[in-house]
C-alpha positions in Angstrom: 56.0 31.5 -50.4 55.1 28.1 -49.0 56.9 28.4 -46.0 56.9 31.3 -43.5 59.9 33.3 -42.6 61.1 30.8 -39.6 60.6 27.6 -42.0 57.7 25.2 -42.1 55.7 24.5 -39.1 55.8 21.0 -37.4 52.5 20.1 -39.2 53.7 21.2 -42.5 56.9 19.4 -42.1 54.7 15.9 -41.1 52.2 16.6 -44.2 55.3 17.1 -46.7 57.1 14.0 -45.6 54.0 12.0 -45.7 53.2 13.2 -49.1 56.5 12.9 -50.6 58.3 10.2 -48.7 57.7 7.2 -51.0 58.9 8.8 -54.1 61.8 10.2 -52.4 62.7 6.8 -51.1 61.9 5.1 -54.4 64.6 7.5 -56.0 67.1 6.8 -53.3 66.5 3.1 -53.4 67.0 3.1 -57.5 70.4 4.5 -57.0 71.8 2.8 -53.8 70.0 -0.6 -54.5 69.9 -1.0 -50.6 66.8 -0.7 -48.6 68.8 0.6 -45.4 70.5 3.2 -47.5 67.6 4.2 -49.1 65.8 5.0 -46.1 69.0 6.9 -44.6 69.1 8.9 -47.9 65.4 9.7 -47.6 65.9 10.8 -43.9 68.6 13.3 -44.7 66.7 14.5 -47.8 63.9 15.7 -45.6 66.5 17.2 -43.1 68.4 19.0 -46.0 64.9 20.3 -47.5 63.6 21.8 -44.2 67.0 23.3 -43.7 67.3 25.0 -47.1 63.6 25.5 -47.3 64.5 29.3 -48.6 66.2 27.7 -51.8 62.8 26.4 -53.2 62.2 28.8 -55.8 58.7 27.1 -57.2 56.6 25.9 -54.7 54.8 23.5 -57.5 57.8 21.7 -57.8 58.3 20.7 -54.3 58.0 17.2 -55.1 60.6 17.4 -57.9 62.6 19.5 -55.7 62.8 16.5 -53.0 63.5 13.9 -55.4 66.5 15.9 -57.1 68.1 16.7 -53.4 67.3 12.7 -52.8 69.2 11.8 -56.1 71.8 14.1 -55.5 72.7 12.6 -51.8 72.4 9.1 -53.2 74.8 9.8 -55.7 77.3 11.6 -53.7 76.9 9.1 -50.6 76.5 5.7 -52.8 78.9 5.6 -55.8 77.1 2.5 -57.7 78.2 2.0 -60.9 75.8 -1.0 -61.8 72.4 -0.2 -61.8 69.6 -2.8 -61.3 66.1 -3.0 -61.4 64.0 -2.4 -58.2 63.6 -5.8 -56.6 60.0 -5.8 -57.5 58.5 -2.7 -59.3 55.0 -4.3 -59.9 52.1 -4.8 -57.4 51.3 -8.7 -58.3 50.3 -9.1 -54.6 47.8 -6.2 -54.9 46.2 -8.0 -58.1 45.9 -11.2 -56.0 44.1 -9.2 -53.2 41.7 -7.8 -56.0 40.6 -11.7 -56.8 42.4 -12.8 -60.0 42.7 -16.5 -60.3 45.6 -18.3 -59.4 46.6 -19.6 -63.1 46.2 -15.8 -64.3 48.4 -14.9 -61.7 51.2 -17.4 -62.3 51.0 -16.6 -66.1 51.7 -13.1 -65.2 54.3 -13.7 -62.9 55.9 -15.8 -65.6 55.6 -12.9 -68.0 56.9 -10.3 -65.3 60.0 -12.2 -64.8 60.4 -12.4 -68.4 60.1 -8.8 -68.8 62.2 -7.9 -66.2 65.0 -10.3 -67.5 64.9 -8.4 -70.5 65.2 -5.1 -68.8 68.3 -6.1 -67.5 69.8 -6.8 -70.6 69.4 -3.2 -71.3 72.3 -0.7 -70.6 72.0 1.3 -67.3 70.8 5.0 -69.3 67.9 2.9 -70.8 67.2 1.0 -68.2 67.1 4.4 -65.8 64.5 6.1 -68.3 62.4 3.3 -68.5 62.0 2.6 -64.9 61.7 6.2 -63.8 59.1 6.8 -66.7 57.0 3.9 -66.7 57.4 2.5 -63.1 57.6 5.6 -61.2 55.7 7.7 -63.4 58.0 10.3 -63.5 57.2 13.4 -66.1 60.2 13.6 -68.7 61.0 17.0 -66.9 61.2 15.2 -63.8 63.4 12.5 -64.9 65.9 15.0 -66.6 65.9 16.8 -63.0 66.6 13.6 -61.4 69.2 12.2 -63.8 70.8 16.1 -64.3 70.7 15.7 -68.1 68.8 17.7 -70.7 65.0 16.8 -71.4 65.7 16.0 -75.2 68.4 13.8 -74.0 65.6 12.0 -71.5 63.6 12.0 -74.6 66.0 10.3 -77.0 66.8 8.1 -74.3 63.2 7.0 -73.8 62.7 6.3 -77.6 65.9 4.6 -78.0 65.3 2.4 -74.9 61.7 1.5 -76.1 63.3 0.3 -79.1 65.8 -1.9 -77.6 63.2 -3.2 -75.3 60.9 -4.1 -78.1 63.5 -6.0 -79.7 64.7 -8.0 -76.7 61.1 -9.0 -76.0 60.3 -9.9 -79.7 63.5 -12.2 -79.6 62.1 -13.9 -76.7 58.8 -14.1 -78.2 56.6 -12.0 -76.1 54.2 -10.1 -78.4 52.3 -6.6 -77.4 49.5 -8.8 -76.1 51.4 -10.8 -74.2 53.2 -8.0 -72.3 52.1 -7.0 -68.7 49.8 -4.1 -69.2 52.3 -1.9 -67.2 55.2 -2.5 -69.9 53.0 -1.9 -73.1 53.5 1.9 -72.9 57.5 1.1 -72.7 57.3 -0.5 -76.1 54.9 1.3 -78.3 
């Protein structure tokens, strides 16, 4: 059992919060499209989780359980019908700090903008699975939990989404070598 009879200690709560806040927040932000709302949902997620700790059946899946709570809270609180890509899923600034040349950065930013535009042409189901898989790096099983669909559905959506994205990028004249590294796997 991960928690004692009286629930998690203050130190354990702090550790869980620090370890999982970012992934919980990303799920909430993806669904709500609003930073303030996502922060509220993330806070509520931990409140609910710590109150309902006894419902956690598999401690090894704590992160997935927290993200599922966040997704459910976000969906029930904020009925968002039109999904958009998170504001900046890439870390170009981090690359800049690592010493990449300005010309290279500008070129990558241009390509990333084109890829983001291509992603916006996808339907919401295709966009959701690609973002969760390649930007947020969730496993197929976790995506299924988050979206509330069977694993097979996630796999088929990923396959169709990659094919659609590949077609859009090819129409825009962006080849495999031109694509930012983080998107190459999404279009294989």
